[in-house]
C-alpha positions in Angstrom: 79.0 60.5 164.8 78.6 61.0 168.5 79.8 64.6 168.5 77.9 65.5 165.4 74.5 64.4 166.9 75.2 66.1 170.2 76.2 69.4 168.4 73.1 69.3 166.2 70.8 68.7 169.2 72.5 71.5 171.2 72.1 73.9 168.3 68.4 72.9 167.7 67.3 73.1 171.4 69.3 76.3 172.0 67.6 77.9 169.0 64.2 76.8 170.4 65.0 78.4 173.7 66.1 81.6 172.1 63.0 81.7 170.0 60.8 81.2 173.0 62.5 84.0 175.1 63.2 86.6 172.5 59.9 88.4 172.8 60.4 88.9 176.6 64.0 90.2 176.5 67.6 89.4 175.6 68.5 88.0 179.0 65.5 85.7 179.1 66.3 84.5 175.6 69.9 83.9 176.7 68.8 82.0 179.8 66.3 79.8 177.8 68.9 79.2 175.2 71.3 78.0 177.9 68.7 75.7 179.3 67.9 74.5 175.8 71.6 73.7 175.3 71.8 71.6 178.4 68.7 69.8 177.3 70.3 69.3 173.9 73.3 67.6 175.4 71.0 65.3 177.3 68.9 64.4 174.2 72.1 64.0 172.1 73.6 61.6 174.5 70.4 59.6 174.8 70.0 59.4 171.0 73.6 58.1 170.7 73.3 55.6 173.6 69.8 54.3 172.8 69.7 54.3 169.0 73.2 54.6 167.5 75.3 52.8 170.1 
């Protein structure tokens, strides 16, 4: 369950980052997607630690 939650949160926050940056340009979308992925890892780990673990 740990890996599934982390993967879902990475996917979600990466998509949000891409969505926010796509109107500016591809590289901005890529950068915000990367930052969103890092935030998704953090959120997924916190969800597992605080609520499921």
